[in-house]
N, C-alpha and C positions, 0 to 999 in steps of 0.2 A: 467596624461598625461605630456608629456613632450612638452613646446612650446618655440620657439625663444623669445628672450627678446622683440622683437618689436611687437609681436603679441598683447599682452594683450593691451597696449595703442591704439594699431592700431583698435582694436576690438571695445573699450570701446569708442574710440572717433568716431569711423564710426556709431554705434548704436546712439550716441548721435546726432551726425549732421544729420542723417537720421529722427531720432524722431524729431528733432526740426522744419526740412523743412517739414516734414509730418504736424506737428501741424501748421506751419505758411501757408503753401500753401492751407491746407485744409480750416482753417479761411478765408483766401482771397477768396476762392472760394464759401463759404457761408456766405459772409458779409451781405446779404440781407436775410438770414433766420435763425432768431435768435434761435429759438429752435433746428434746424438742429445742429448749429454751438455749442450749448451746449453739444449736444451729441457726437459730433465731439472732443470737449476738453475733454470730459469722455473717448473716447476710446483712444486718444493720451496718455492721463495720465496713465490709467490702462494698456495701453500697455508697457509705460516707466517703470511701477512699476514691469511687468513681467520679461522685460530684467533685471533688477536690482536683481532679485532672480535668474534668469538663469546665469548672469555673476557670482554671489557669488556663486553658485554651481560650475561652471566650472573652475574657478581661485581662489578659496578660498585660496589654499596654496601659491599663489603668492601675494596675497592681504593683508595677515599678517591678516587674519580673525580668530578669536578664535571660533573653532568649537565645543569644549566639545567633543561629541562623532561625528566623521566623518559622519558615515554613516545615522545617525539620522538627523543631520543637513542637509546632501545633499537631503535627501528623503524630508523634510520638504521643502527646497528652489524648489525643482521640483515641489510638490504639490503646492506652492504658485504662482509658474509660470504658472501652468495650472489653477488656479482658476483665477487669473489676466488676463490671455490670455483670457478665456471664457468670463469675462466680458467685455473685449474690443471688443470681437466679437458681443455681445449683443449691446453694445453702436454703433457699426458701422451698425449693421442691424436697430436700432433705428434711425439712422442717415437718412439712406435710406428711412424708412417709413414716418418720419417726413417730409423729402425734398419732397417726392412724393406726400403727402397730401396737403403740400404748393402749388405745382405745379396744383393740381386739383382744388383748391379754386379760 
């Protein structure tokens, strides 16, 4: 794909800012629920890892990434994006579950 020169740093910067804000505000809202906060940190970290693999797949040509065989590299990056995304969803669900259990106690 062809992108304008500004798209790549804006996309990476935007993802970084949103990820950091997600982590900070989530931790602030869960400051009195330690177990839920740990799950939230796991969610944010695994989601950030997923974004890294997706960015490597989309912008590999522009980031001077050594691909070897591009189709295999893209397949692996998309697969790892999916794995880390699924892990982040499980952490998010665990955050909800642990947070709800804390409220019941």
